[in-house]
Structure formats: structure tokens, C-alpha cells
N, CA, C, O and the ligand as a Tripos MOL2 file, in Angstrom:
@<TRIPOS>MOLECULE
protein
  241   239    61     0     0
PROTEIN
NO_CHARGES

@<TRIPOS>ATOM
      1 N          22.1560  -13.8460  -38.5600 N.3       1 MET1
      2 CA         22.3970  -13.5130  -37.1590 C.3       1 MET1
      3 C          21.1020  -13.0970  -36.4780 C.2       1 MET1
      4 O          20.2340  -12.4680  -37.0830 O.2       1 MET1
      5 N          20.9970  -13.4580  -35.2250 N.am      2 LYS2
      6 CA         19.8800  -12.9720  -34.4330 C.3       2 LYS2
      7 C          20.3800  -11.8490  -33.5440 C.2       2 LYS2
      8 O          21.5410  -11.8210  -33.1340 O.2       2 LYS2
      9 N          19.4800  -10.9310  -33.2590 N.am      3 ILE3
     10 CA         19.8700   -9.7500  -32.4920 C.3       3 ILE3
     11 C          18.8300   -9.4850  -31.3980 C.2       3 ILE3
     12 O          17.6230   -9.6190  -31.6030 O.2       3 ILE3
     13 N          19.3470   -9.1060  -30.2380 N.am      4 LEU4
     14 CA         18.4850   -8.7810  -29.1080 C.3       4 LEU4
     15 C          18.9680   -7.4730  -28.4980 C.2       4 LEU4
     16 O          20.1290   -7.3440  -28.1100 O.2       4 LEU4
     17 N          18.0670   -6.5170  -28.4200 N.am      5 ARG5
     18 CA         18.4010   -5.2480  -27.7810 C.3       5 ARG5
     19 C          17.8680   -5.2690  -26.3530 C.2       5 ARG5
     20 O          16.6880   -5.5250  -26.1130 O.2       5 ARG5
     21 N          18.7610   -4.9940  -25.4220 N.am      6 CYS6
     22 CA         18.3660   -4.9940  -24.0130 C.3       6 CYS6
     23 C          17.2200   -4.0040  -23.8000 C.2       6 CYS6
     24 O          16.3180   -4.2630  -23.0030 O.2       6 CYS6
     25 N          17.2500   -2.9010  -24.4910 N.am      7 ARG7
     26 CA         16.2180   -1.8810  -24.3710 C.3       7 ARG7
     27 C          14.8330   -2.4430  -24.7070 C.2       7 ARG7
     28 O          13.8350   -2.0820  -24.0830 O.2       7 ARG7
     29 N          14.7920   -3.3360  -25.7090 N.am      8 ASP8
     30 CA         13.5150   -3.9200  -26.1240 C.3       8 ASP8
     31 C          12.9020   -4.8100  -25.0380 C.2       8 ASP8
     32 O          11.6930   -5.0410  -25.0090 O.2       8 ASP8
     33 N          13.7600   -5.2970  -24.1570 N.am      9 VAL9
     34 CA         13.2710   -6.1430  -23.0620 C.3       9 VAL9
     35 C          12.6880   -5.2720  -21.9480 C.2       9 VAL9
     36 O          11.9220   -5.7480  -21.1090 O.2       9 VAL9
     37 N          13.0620   -3.9860  -21.9530 N.am     10 GLY10
     38 CA         12.4820   -3.0770  -20.9720 C.3      10 GLY10
     39 C          13.5010   -2.3800  -20.0860 C.2      10 GLY10
     40 O          13.1390   -1.6450  -19.1670 O.2      10 GLY10
     41 N          14.7880   -2.6150  -20.3690 N.am     11 PHE11
     42 CA         15.8160   -1.9410  -19.5930 C.3      11 PHE11
     43 C          16.2550   -0.6590  -20.2830 C.2      11 PHE11
     44 O          16.2230   -0.5630  -21.5100 O.2      11 PHE11
     45 N          16.6640    0.3230  -19.4930 N.am     12 ASP12
     46 CA         17.2320    1.5400  -20.0530 C.3      12 ASP12
     47 C          18.7180    1.2810  -20.2580 C.2      12 ASP12
     48 O          19.5520    1.6820  -19.4460 O.2      12 ASP12
     49 N          19.0280    0.6120  -21.3450 N.am     13 CYS13
     50 CA         20.3570    0.0390  -21.5460 C.3      13 CYS13
     51 C          20.5950   -0.1130  -23.0440 C.2      13 CYS13
     52 O          19.6970   -0.5160  -23.7830 O.2      13 CYS13
     53 N          21.8010    0.2090  -23.4850 N.am     14 ASP14
     54 CA         22.0940    0.1770  -24.9290 C.3      14 ASP14
     55 C          22.7700   -1.1100  -25.3880 C.2      14 ASP14
     56 O          23.2120   -1.2110  -26.5320 O.2      14 ASP14
     57 N          22.8490   -2.0870  -24.4960 N.am     15 LYS15
     58 CA         23.5090   -3.3460  -24.8490 C.3      15 LYS15
     59 C          22.7540   -4.0580  -25.9800 C.2      15 LYS15
     60 O          21.5310   -4.1920  -25.9450 O.2      15 LYS15
     61 N          23.5070   -4.5030  -26.9660 N.am     16 VAL16
     62 CA         22.9390   -5.2760  -28.0680 C.3      16 VAL16
     63 C          23.6670   -6.6100  -28.1240 C.2      16 VAL16
     64 O          24.8970   -6.6570  -28.1260 O.2      16 VAL16
     65 N          22.9070   -7.6820  -28.1680 N.am     17 MET17
     66 CA         23.5010   -9.0150  -28.2410 C.3      17 MET17
     67 C          23.2130   -9.6320  -29.6000 C.2      17 MET17
     68 O          22.0950   -9.5650  -30.1120 O.2      17 MET17
     69 N          24.2450  -10.2310  -30.1670 N.am     18 ARG18
     70 CA         24.0810  -10.8790  -31.4650 C.3      18 ARG18
     71 C          24.6140  -12.3050  -31.3720 C.2      18 ARG18
     72 O          25.6260  -12.5620  -30.7190 O.2      18 ARG18
     73 N          23.9240  -13.2180  -32.0280 N.am     19 ALA19
     74 CA         24.3960  -14.6070  -32.0600 C.3      19 ALA19
     75 C          23.7240  -15.3430  -33.2030 C.2      19 ALA19
     76 O          22.7340  -14.8830  -33.7720 O.2      19 ALA19
     77 N          24.2910  -16.5020  -33.5240 N.am     20 GLU20
     78 CA         23.7470  -17.3020  -34.6190 C.3      20 GLU20
     79 C          22.4560  -18.0000  -34.2150 C.2      20 GLU20
     80 O          21.5920  -18.2590  -35.0530 O.2      20 GLU20
     81 N          22.3330  -18.3030  -32.9260 N.am     21 THR21
     82 CA         21.1770  -19.0720  -32.4710 C.3      21 THR21
     83 C          20.4830  -18.3970  -31.2920 C.2      21 THR21
     84 O          21.0790  -17.5940  -30.5740 O.2      21 THR21
     85 N          19.2200  -18.7390  -31.1130 N.am     22 GLU22
     86 CA         18.4560  -18.2170  -29.9940 C.3      22 GLU22
     87 C          19.0780  -18.6700  -28.6640 C.2      22 GLU22
     88 O          19.1120  -17.9150  -27.6920 O.2      22 GLU22
     89 N          19.5600  -19.8980  -28.6440 N.am     23 GLU23
     90 CA         20.1750  -20.4280  -27.4270 C.3      23 GLU23
     91 C          21.3550  -19.5620  -26.9990 C.2      23 GLU23
     92 O          21.5320  -19.2630  -25.8180 O.2      23 GLU23
     93 N          22.1610  -19.1670  -27.9860 N.am     24 GLU24
     94 CA         23.3370  -18.3540  -27.6920 C.3      24 GLU24
     95 C          22.9160  -16.9590  -27.2280 C.2      24 GLU24
     96 O          23.5460  -16.3830  -26.3410 O.2      24 GLU24
     97 N          21.8710  -16.4260  -27.8150 N.am     25 ILE25
     98 CA         21.3490  -15.1280  -27.3680 C.3      25 ILE25
     99 C          20.9320  -15.2120  -25.9020 C.2      25 ILE25
    100 O          21.2420  -14.3290  -25.1020 O.2      25 ILE25
    101 N          20.2310  -16.2790  -25.5680 N.am     26 PHE26
    102 CA         19.7780  -16.4430  -24.1800 C.3      26 PHE26
    103 C          20.9670  -16.5610  -23.2350 C.2      26 PHE26
    104 O          20.9440  -16.0410  -22.1190 O.2      26 PHE26
    105 N          22.0010  -17.2470  -23.6940 N.am     27 ARG27
    106 CA         23.1890  -17.3980  -22.8570 C.3      27 ARG27
    107 C          23.8260  -16.0300  -22.5970 C.2      27 ARG27
    108 O          24.1820  -15.6970  -21.4660 O.2      27 ARG27
    109 N          23.9610  -15.2500  -23.6710 N.am     28 GLN28
    110 CA         24.5420  -13.9040  -23.5370 C.3      28 GLN28
    111 C          23.6560  -13.0040  -22.6830 C.2      28 GLN28
    112 O          24.1440  -12.2180  -21.8710 O.2      28 GLN28
    113 N          22.3470  -13.1320  -22.8830 N.am     29 ALA29
    114 CA         21.4040  -12.2960  -22.1380 C.3      29 ALA29
    115 C          21.4790  -12.6050  -20.6460 C.2      29 ALA29
    116 O          21.4400  -11.7020  -19.8100 O.2      29 ALA29
    117 N          21.5870  -13.8870  -20.3260 N.am     30 ALA30
    118 CA         21.6640  -14.2930  -18.9250 C.3      30 ALA30
    119 C          22.9370  -13.7290  -18.2900 C.2      30 ALA30
    120 O          22.9180  -13.2260  -17.1670 O.2      30 ALA30
    121 N          24.0330  -13.8250  -19.0270 N.am     31 GLU31
    122 CA         25.3200  -13.3330  -18.5410 C.3      31 GLU31
    123 C          25.2620  -11.8190  -18.3390 C.2      31 GLU31
    124 O          25.7100  -11.2980  -17.3180 O.2      31 GLU31
    125 N          24.7040  -11.1250  -19.3300 N.am     32 HIS32
    126 CA         24.5870   -9.6660  -19.2770 C.3      32 HIS32
    127 C          23.6640   -9.2340  -18.1420 C.2      32 HIS32
    128 O          23.9830   -8.3120  -17.3910 O.2      32 HIS32
    129 N          22.5290   -9.8980  -18.0220 N.am     33 ALA33
    130 CA         21.5640   -9.5450  -16.9750 C.3      33 ALA33
    131 C          22.1980   -9.7160  -15.5980 C.2      33 ALA33
    132 O          21.9820   -8.9110  -14.6920 O.2      33 ALA33
    133 N          22.9730  -10.7650  -15.4620 N.am     34 ASN34
    134 CA         23.6350  -11.0430  -14.1970 C.3      34 ASN34
    135 C          24.6970   -9.9880  -13.8950 C.2      34 ASN34
    136 O          24.7870   -9.4850  -12.7760 O.2      34 ASN34
    137 N          25.5050   -9.6590  -14.9170 N.am     35 ALA35
    138 CA         26.6310   -8.7510  -14.7230 C.3      35 ALA35
    139 C          26.1900   -7.3000  -14.5570 C.2      35 ALA35
    140 O          26.7490   -6.5670  -13.7420 O.2      35 ALA35
    141 N          25.1830   -6.8860  -15.3320 N.am     36 VAL36
    142 CA         24.8380   -5.4690  -15.3970 C.3      36 VAL36
    143 C          23.5510   -5.1270  -14.6470 C.2      36 VAL36
    144 O          23.4320   -4.0410  -14.0800 O.2      36 VAL36
    145 N          22.5970   -6.0450  -14.6450 N.am     37 HIS37
    146 CA         21.2940   -5.7220  -14.0590 C.3      37 HIS37
    147 C          21.0250   -6.4730  -12.7530 C.2      37 HIS37
    148 O          19.9040   -6.4600  -12.2430 O.2      37 HIS37
    149 N          22.0530   -7.1230  -12.2190 N.am     38 ASP38
    150 CA         21.9160   -7.8270  -10.9470 C.3      38 ASP38
    151 C          20.7910   -8.8520  -10.9310 C.2      38 ASP38
    152 O          20.1360   -9.0580   -9.9090 O.2      38 ASP38
    153 N          20.5770   -9.4900  -12.0730 N.am     39 LEU39
    154 CA         19.5780  -10.5480  -12.1440 C.3      39 LEU39
    155 C          20.3200  -11.8880  -12.2410 C.2      39 LEU39
    156 O          20.9050  -12.2070  -13.2760 O.2      39 LEU39
    157 N          20.2910  -12.6400  -11.1880 N.am     40 SER40
    158 CA         21.0150  -13.9140  -11.2090 C.3      40 SER40
    159 C          20.2320  -14.9640  -11.9880 C.2      40 SER40
    160 O          20.7990  -15.9530  -12.4520 O.2      40 SER40
    161 N          18.9390  -14.7480  -12.1280 N.am     41 GLN41
    162 CA         18.1090  -15.6790  -12.8960 C.3      41 GLN41
    163 C          17.1750  -14.8980  -13.7950 C.2      41 GLN41
    164 O          16.7280  -13.8030  -13.4530 O.2      41 GLN41
    165 N          16.8850  -15.4780  -14.9520 N.am     42 ILE42
    166 CA         15.8850  -14.8870  -15.8310 C.3      42 ILE42
    167 C          14.5960  -15.6790  -15.6530 C.2      42 ILE42
    168 O          14.5750  -16.8940  -15.8530 O.2      42 ILE42
    169 N          13.5280  -14.9950  -15.2800 N.am     43 SER43
    170 CA         12.2530  -15.6710  -15.0330 C.3      43 SER43
    171 C          11.6430  -16.1870  -16.3300 C.2      43 SER43
    172 O          12.0210  -15.7550  -17.4190 O.2      43 SER43
    173 N          10.7020  -17.1070  -16.2050 N.am     44 GLU44
    174 CA          9.9770  -17.6120  -17.3630 C.3      44 GLU44
    175 C           9.3280  -16.4590  -18.1310 C.2      44 GLU44
    176 O           9.3370  -16.4190  -19.3620 O.2      44 GLU44
    177 N           8.7700  -15.5320  -17.3670 N.am     45 GLN45
    178 CA          8.1060  -14.3670  -17.9510 C.3      45 GLN45
    179 C           9.0910  -13.5390  -18.7780 C.2      45 GLN45
    180 O           8.7780  -13.0940  -19.8830 O.2      45 GLN45
    181 N          10.2850  -13.3420  -18.2190 N.am     46 ALA46
    182 CA         11.3120  -12.5850  -18.9280 C.3      46 ALA46
    183 C          11.7730  -13.3350  -20.1760 C.2      46 ALA46
    184 O          12.0340  -12.7250  -21.2130 O.2      46 ALA46
    185 N          11.8720  -14.6520  -20.0710 N.am     47 MET47
    186 CA         12.2560  -15.4760  -21.2270 C.3      47 MET47
    187 C          11.2580  -15.2890  -22.3630 C.2      47 MET47
    188 O          11.6440  -15.1320  -23.5210 O.2      47 MET47
    189 N           9.9710  -15.3070  -22.0200 N.am     48 GLU48
    190 CA          8.9240  -15.1200  -23.0240 C.3      48 GLU48
    191 C           9.0700  -13.7630  -23.6920 C.2      48 GLU48
    192 O           8.9700  -13.6300  -24.9120 O.2      48 GLU48
    193 N           9.3130  -12.7570  -22.8510 N.am     49 LYS49
    194 CA          9.4830  -11.3890  -23.3440 C.3      49 LYS49
    195 C          10.6730  -11.3150  -24.3080 C.2      49 LYS49
    196 O          10.5850  -10.7350  -25.3890 O.2      49 LYS49
    197 N          11.7710  -11.9140  -23.8870 N.am     50 ILE50
    198 CA         12.9780  -11.9050  -24.7230 C.3      50 ILE50
    199 C          12.6940  -12.5860  -26.0630 C.2      50 ILE50
    200 O          13.1020  -12.1090  -27.1220 O.2      50 ILE50
    201 N          11.9860  -13.7110  -25.9860 N.am     51 ARG51
    202 CA         11.6830  -14.4690  -27.2030 C.3      51 ARG51
    203 C          10.9220  -13.6040  -28.2130 C.2      51 ARG51
    204 O          11.1180  -13.7380  -29.4200 O.2      51 ARG51
    205 N          10.0600  -12.7240  -27.7180 N.am     52 THR52
    206 CA          9.2560  -11.8970  -28.6230 C.3      52 THR52
    207 C          10.0570  -10.7410  -29.2300 C.2      52 THR52
    208 O           9.6630  -10.1920  -30.2590 O.2      52 THR52
    209 N          11.1770  -10.3660  -28.6000 N.am     53 VAL53
    210 CA         11.9100   -9.1990  -29.1010 C.3      53 VAL53
    211 C          13.2130   -9.5570  -29.8140 C.2      53 VAL53
    212 O          13.9410   -8.6660  -30.2530 O.2      53 VAL53
    213 N          13.5120  -10.8450  -29.9320 N.am     54 ILE54
    214 CA         14.6700  -11.2630  -30.7350 C.3      54 ILE54
    215 C          14.3120  -11.1010  -32.2140 C.2      54 ILE54
    216 O          13.2590  -11.5470  -32.6690 O.2      54 ILE54
    217 N          15.2080  -10.4550  -32.9440 N.am     55 HIS55
    218 CA         14.9890  -10.2500  -34.3780 C.3      55 HIS55
    219 C          16.0540  -10.9880  -35.1860 C.2      55 HIS55
    220 O          17.1490  -11.2660  -34.6990 O.2      55 HIS55
    221 N          15.7110  -11.2870  -36.4010 N.am     56 ASP56
    222 CA         16.7200  -11.7370  -37.3480 C.3      56 ASP56
    223 C          17.3470  -10.5110  -37.9720 C.2      56 ASP56
    224 O          16.6550   -9.6070  -38.4400 O.2      56 ASP56
    225 N          18.6770  -10.4960  -37.9720 N.am     57 GLU57
    226 CA         19.3850   -9.3660  -38.5530 C.3      57 GLU57
    227 C          19.8350   -9.7220  -39.9600 C.2      57 GLU57
    228 O          20.4830  -10.7460  -40.1790 O.2      57 GLU57
    229 N          19.4850   -8.8690  -40.9030 N.am     58 GLU58
    230 CA         19.9010   -9.1030  -42.2900 C.3      58 GLU58
    231 C          21.4020   -8.8780  -42.3980 C.2      58 GLU58
    232 O          21.9430   -7.9310  -41.8270 O.2      58 GLU58
    233 N          22.0560   -9.7470  -43.1270 N.am     59 ARG59
    234 CA         23.4680   -9.5220  -43.3990 C.3      59 ARG59
    235 C          23.6100   -8.4460  -44.4810 C.2      59 ARG59
    236 O          22.8290   -8.4050  -45.4320 O.2      59 ARG59
    237 N          24.5990   -7.5890  -44.3280 N.am     60 PRO60
    238 CA         24.7860   -6.5250  -45.3370 C.3      60 PRO60
    239 C          25.2170   -7.1000  -46.6900 C.2      60 PRO60
    240 O          25.4170   -6.3480  -47.6440 O.2      60 PRO60
    241 ZN         21.2060   -4.3540  -20.3210 Zn       61 ZN61
@<TRIPOS>BOND
     1     1     2 1
     2     2     3 1
     3     3     4 2
     4     3     5 am
     5     5     6 1
     6     6     7 1
     7     7     8 2
     8     7     9 am
     9     9    10 1
    10    10    11 1
    11    11    12 2
    12    11    13 am
    13    13    14 1
    14    14    15 1
    15    15    16 2
    16    15    17 am
    17    17    18 1
    18    18    19 1
    19    19    20 2
    20    19    21 am
    21    21    22 1
    22    22    23 1
    23    23    24 2
    24    23    25 am
    25    25    26 1
    26    26    27 1
    27    27    28 2
    28    27    29 am
    29    29    30 1
    30    30    31 1
    31    31    32 2
    32    31    33 am
    33    33    34 1
    34    34    35 1
    35    35    36 2
    36    35    37 am
    37    37    38 1
    38    38    39 1
    39    39    40 2
    40    39    41 am
    41    41    42 1
    42    42    43 1
    43    43    44 2
    44    43    45 am
    45    45    46 1
    46    46    47 1
    47    47    48 2
    48    47    49 am
    49    49    50 1
    50    50    51 1
    51    51    52 2
    52    51    53 am
    53    53    54 1
    54    54    55 1
    55    55    56 2
    56    55    57 am
    57    57    58 1
    58    58    59 1
    59    59    60 2
    60    59    61 am
    61    61    62 1
    62    62    63 1
    63    63    64 2
    64    63    65 am
    65    65    66 1
    66    66    67 1
    67    67    68 2
    68    67    69 am
    69    69    70 1
    70    70    71 1
    71    71    72 2
    72    71    73 am
    73    73    74 1
    74    74    75 1
    75    75    76 2
    76    75    77 am
    77    77    78 1
    78    78    79 1
    79    79    80 2
    80    79    81 am
    81    81    82 1
    82    82    83 1
    83    83    84 2
    84    83    85 am
    85    85    86 1
    86    86    87 1
    87    87    88 2
    88    87    89 am
    89    89    90 1
    90    90    91 1
    91    91    92 2
    92    91    93 am
    93    93    94 1
    94    94    95 1
    95    95    96 2
    96    95    97 am
    97    97    98 1
    98    98    99 1
    99    99   100 2
   100    99   101 am
   101   101   102 1
   102   102   103 1
   103   103   104 2
   104   103   105 am
   105   105   106 1
   106   106   107 1
   107   107   108 2
   108   107   109 am
   109   109   110 1
   110   110   111 1
   111   111   112 2
   112   111   113 am
   113   113   114 1
   114   114   115 1
   115   115   116 2
   116   115   117 am
   117   117   118 1
   118   118   119 1
   119   119   120 2
   120   119   121 am
   121   121   122 1
   122   122   123 1
   123   123   124 2
   124   123   125 am
   125   125   126 1
   126   126   127 1
   127   127   128 2
   128   127   129 am
   129   129   130 1
   130   130   131 1
   131   131   132 2
   132   131   133 am
   133   133   134 1
   134   134   135 1
   135   135   136 2
   136   135   137 am
   137   137   138 1
   138   138   139 1
   139   139   140 2
   140   139   141 am
   141   141   142 1
   142   142   143 1
   143   143   144 2
   144   143   145 am
   145   145   146 1
   146   146   147 1
   147   147   148 2
   148   147   149 am
   149   149   150 1
   150   150   151 1
   151   151   152 2
   152   151   153 am
   153   153   154 1
   154   154   155 1
   155   155   156 2
   156   155   157 am
   157   157   158 1
   158   158   159 1
   159   159   160 2
   160   159   161 am
   161   161   162 1
   162   162   163 1
   163   163   164 2
   164   163   165 am
   165   165   166 1
   166   166   167 1
   167   167   168 2
   168   167   169 am
   169   169   170 1
   170   170   171 1
   171   171   172 2
   172   171   173 am
   173   173   174 1
   174   174   175 1
   175   175   176 2
   176   175   177 am
   177   177   178 1
   178   178   179 1
   179   179   180 2
   180   179   181 am
   181   181   182 1
   182   182   183 1
   183   183   184 2
   184   183   185 am
   185   185   186 1
   186   186   187 1
   187   187   188 2
   188   187   189 am
   189   189   190 1
   190   190   191 1
   191   191   192 2
   192   191   193 am
   193   193   194 1
   194   194   195 1
   195   195   196 2
   196   195   197 am
   197   197   198 1
   198   198   199 1
   199   199   200 2
   200   199   201 am
   201   201   202 1
   202   202   203 1
   203   203   204 2
   204   203   205 am
   205   205   206 1
   206   206   207 1
   207   207   208 2
   208   207   209 am
   209   209   210 1
   210   210   211 1
   211   211   212 2
   212   211   213 am
   213   213   214 1
   214   214   215 1
   215   215   216 2
   216   215   217 am
   217   217   218 1
   218   218   219 1
   219   219   220 2
   220   219   221 am
   221   221   222 1
   222   222   223 1
   223   223   224 2
   224   223   225 am
   225   225   226 1
   226   226   227 1
   227   227   228 2
   228   227   229 am
   229   229   230 1
   230   230   231 1
   231   231   232 2
   232   231   233 am
   233   233   234 1
   234   234   235 1
   235   235   236 2
   236   235   237 am
   237   237   238 1
   238   238   239 1
   239   239   240 2
@<TRIPOS>SUBSTRUCTURE
     1 MET1         2 RESIDUE 1 A MET
     2 LYS2         6 RESIDUE 1 A LYS
     3 ILE3        10 RESIDUE 1 A ILE
     4 LEU4        14 RESIDUE 1 A LEU
     5 ARG5        18 RESIDUE 1 A ARG
     6 CYS6        22 RESIDUE 1 A CYS
     7 ARG7        26 RESIDUE 1 A ARG
     8 ASP8        30 RESIDUE 1 A ASP
     9 VAL9        34 RESIDUE 1 A VAL
    10 GLY10       38 RESIDUE 1 A GLY
    11 PHE11       42 RESIDUE 1 A PHE
    12 ASP12       46 RESIDUE 1 A ASP
    13 CYS13       50 RESIDUE 1 A CYS
    14 ASP14       54 RESIDUE 1 A ASP
    15 LYS15       58 RESIDUE 1 A LYS
    16 VAL16       62 RESIDUE 1 A VAL
    17 MET17       66 RESIDUE 1 A MET
    18 ARG18       70 RESIDUE 1 A ARG
    19 ALA19       74 RESIDUE 1 A ALA
    20 GLU20       78 RESIDUE 1 A GLU
    21 THR21       82 RESIDUE 1 A THR
    22 GLU22       86 RESIDUE 1 A GLU
    23 GLU23       90 RESIDUE 1 A GLU
    24 GLU24       94 RESIDUE 1 A GLU
    25 ILE25       98 RESIDUE 1 A ILE
    26 PHE26      102 RESIDUE 1 A PHE
    27 ARG27      106 RESIDUE 1 A ARG
    28 GLN28      110 RESIDUE 1 A GLN
    29 ALA29      114 RESIDUE 1 A ALA
    30 ALA30      118 RESIDUE 1 A ALA
    31 GLU31      122 RESIDUE 1 A GLU
    32 HIS32      126 RESIDUE 1 A HIS
    33 ALA33      130 RESIDUE 1 A ALA
    34 ASN34      134 RESIDUE 1 A ASN
    35 ALA35      138 RESIDUE 1 A ALA
    36 VAL36      142 RESIDUE 1 A VAL
    37 HIS37      146 RESIDUE 1 A HIS
    38 ASP38      150 RESIDUE 1 A ASP
    39 LEU39      154 RESIDUE 1 A LEU
    40 SER40      158 RESIDUE 1 A SER
    41 GLN41      162 RESIDUE 1 A GLN
    42 ILE42      166 RESIDUE 1 A ILE
    43 SER43      170 RESIDUE 1 A SER
    44 GLU44      174 RESIDUE 1 A GLU
    45 GLN45      178 RESIDUE 1 A GLN
    46 ALA46      182 RESIDUE 1 A ALA
    47 MET47      186 RESIDUE 1 A MET
    48 GLU48      190 RESIDUE 1 A GLU
    49 LYS49      194 RESIDUE 1 A LYS
    50 ILE50      198 RESIDUE 1 A ILE
    51 ARG51      202 RESIDUE 1 A ARG
    52 THR52      206 RESIDUE 1 A THR
    53 VAL53      210 RESIDUE 1 A VAL
    54 ILE54      214 RESIDUE 1 A ILE
    55 HIS55      218 RESIDUE 1 A HIS
    56 ASP56      222 RESIDUE 1 A ASP
    57 GLU57      226 RESIDUE 1 A GLU
    58 GLU58      230 RESIDUE 1 A GLU
    59 ARG59      234 RESIDUE 1 A ARG
    60 PRO60      238 RESIDUE 1 A PRO
    61 ZN61       241 GROUP 0 **** ****
């Protein structure tokens, strides 16, 4: 699983997104950003930032 913490992107927010693929993480992030942070679009710069803070989560 891949994991993205909204906080790592720079928001004061505890939302954590998990998905099997980076594409799915981006989809969830876009939806979350739109719903919670009033961002209707994610900029190229933000995409780059997100890409650097996505982690692989070890399965227990
Ligand atoms: Zn957030």
C-alpha cells in the first residue's frame, strides 16, 4: 500500500490517504483537496510535492 499524509504536503490536517497505486492516491488527494481545502485543482508544483511525500506502507 502507498500512503500519503496531508500534513506532509503542508496542510495542518490529519487526513491520511492509502491506496495500491500512486494514481489512486492522486485521485483521493484531488478529491480531498477539493472537499476540505477548497482546491479545485492541484498545481504541477503541488503534484511534485505530493510525489515526494508518498510512502510505501509495510504490511503488518
Ligand atoms: Zn487535508
